[in-house]
KOLLO-784265 format. One record per residue: residue in three letters; x, y, z of N, C-alpha, C in turn. Coordinates in steps of 0.05 Angstrom, whole numbers, plus 5000, padded with zeros to 4 digits. Each point is the difference from the previous one (the first is absolute). Layout:
<sites>
ALAXYZXYZXYZ
...
</sites>
This chain:
<sites>
MET853107807737501649835016501949874999
ASN502450055016502250004992500949695022
HIS500649844984501049725008502750015008
CYS500849745015502650005005500749684993
CYS502349934994500949714996499649865030
PRO498049705000501049975017502849805010
LYS501150044977502249795001503650185001
CYS499650314988502450125006499150315007
LYS497849975005498250295010500850284983
SER500049954980500650244983497450064994
THR499850304994497650164989499649974978
SER502249924979499549964967498649814994
VAL497449994998498749884991498049984978
GLU499449844974498350104985498049895004
THR496950024988498749855007499649844964
ARG498949754996500849844980498050024979
HIS497049955012496349954988500349904978
VAL502349765012498749704968497149955001
GLY499349965021496949945002498550174982
ARG500350374997498650134993500350024975
LYS502550024987500549984969499849734988
ILE499649775013499249794979496749925007
GLY499350155017496350005009498650194976
GLY502050195002499450214973500049914978
THR502549964991500749874973497449794995
ALA499049825013498749784995497150034994
GLY499350245029497350124993499150184976
ALA503050114985498750224977500649804991
ALA501449804993499249724969497849945012
ALA498949865020497749895007497050224991
GLY501850215010496650244994499650074960
ALA503050065003499849964960499449934985
ALA499749635008499049834982497450025011
ALA498549995025497749925007498050284984
GLY501750285005499250234974499449974978
ILE502249884985499349924969498349824998
ALA499749795017498449794992497450125001
SER500550165015496850185004498750254985
ALA502450054971500050244998498550094973
THR498049674990498549964979498350255013
GLY498849995029498250145012499550225001
GLY503550204997501250175003499450164962
ALA500349854990501350004970496550104988
GLU498049725012497950114995498750324997
ILE500650045030499150265011501250204982
GLY502749994998500950154982500250084982
ALA499349744979499550004977496350025003
THR498649985008496950155001500250315002
LEU501650195019500350255004500750134980
GLY502849874983501550104977498150084979
VAL497949725003497950064967498850284995
ILE499450075023500250334997500750244977
ALA503649835006501750174981500649814968
GLY498449855001500049824978501949724996
PRO499449984980502549735006502449995004
ALA502050154992501950065014500349965032
GLY497950215000499149975033499849775019
ALA499249904987499149685014502049905002
ILE501849984980502349784993502550215035
VAL500150204994501450125018499350015029
GLY497049985006498649895026500049845006
GLY500249784983500249715010502949995008
ILE502050034991502650015004501050145027
ALA498550225000501550145031497649915017
GLY498049834996498749945026500549685002
ALA501449854982502249775010502650105015
LEU501150154997502950135006498750085034
ILE498050145001499750145026499249765020
GLY498349794984499749685022502549925005
GLY502350014968502149845019502450235020
LEU499250205001501750125016498950135030
LEU497550045002498549925016499849705023
GLY500449824988499449715006503549985007
GLY501250154983503449915019500950215018
SER498450235003500950205024498649845032
SER497849964987498549895025501349735010
GLY501149884983501049705002503650125021
CYS500050124991503550125007498850135031
ILE498550105001499650115029498949835024
ALA498649774987499549735012502149875006
GLY501149954986502849855006502650105011
SER500050244991501850195030499450015024
LYS497549975009499050025022500349785019
LEU499049724980500649755008502849875010
GLY502050154980502150015008501450135020
GLU498850225005501650125022499149805022
VAL498349935010499149855022501449784998
ILE500849854979501949785004502750095011
ASP500850244983502350125011500150025027
GLU498250125015500350025023499849815021
ARG498049814996499749715005501749815008
VAL500749944974501149734980504050045010
LEU499850214979503350014980502050205024
ASP502449984988501550135019500750254978
ASN498050215007499850224993502250214992
PHE502049935024502250265001502049864995
ARG502550124984502349934999501650185012
CYS503349925009501550235019502249994978
LEU500450334995501750074978502449935016
ALA501050105021502749825010500349685007
CYS498949845004500349684994498649914990
SER497850054984498849934983497549725008
TYR500350115026498349765010497050105004
SER498549794986496950055000498349955019
PHE497950155015497949985019498150085003
SER497949905015496850125001500550175024
ALA497950214990500250235027498749915024
PRO501450045021497549875023497750125003
PRO497649865006497250075006499450165012
SER498150254992499950265014499349915022
PRO500150185023498750055024497149915000
HIS498450134978497050024991499649715002
GLN501549854985498249734988500849785024
ALA497149874998500349875019501749765004
PRO501049905023502649764996498749764992
GLN501149824982499849724989499849825028
ILE498149905011500949775011499649674980
HIS502749935009499349664986500149795023
LYS497749864986500149815026501749684983
PHE500449835013502149894992498349695010
</sites>
């Protein structure tokens, strides 16, 4: 969807995605921390499965289980944080910036969106 700057009417507009970037980073960090915290379960499973290959297999399986737990937690946290940040971008932040005059603005509400009724 092409946006037009409300100040200078230029069509040279970029999308900033500030909320999505911050949400994705924070979600990835939180998810990785949660994944590493629960990595003991993954390490135990990996070590149990690795026992079939002997003591070295148990060690490698334990490390692999812990790494996979951290990676899965980080990626799922990043996805959740990005989605939350996307909602914040759309509803709260000035997500667009005019490249001609550097004015930041929000997108006008879509015609399918219900109008906001403010009671005073």
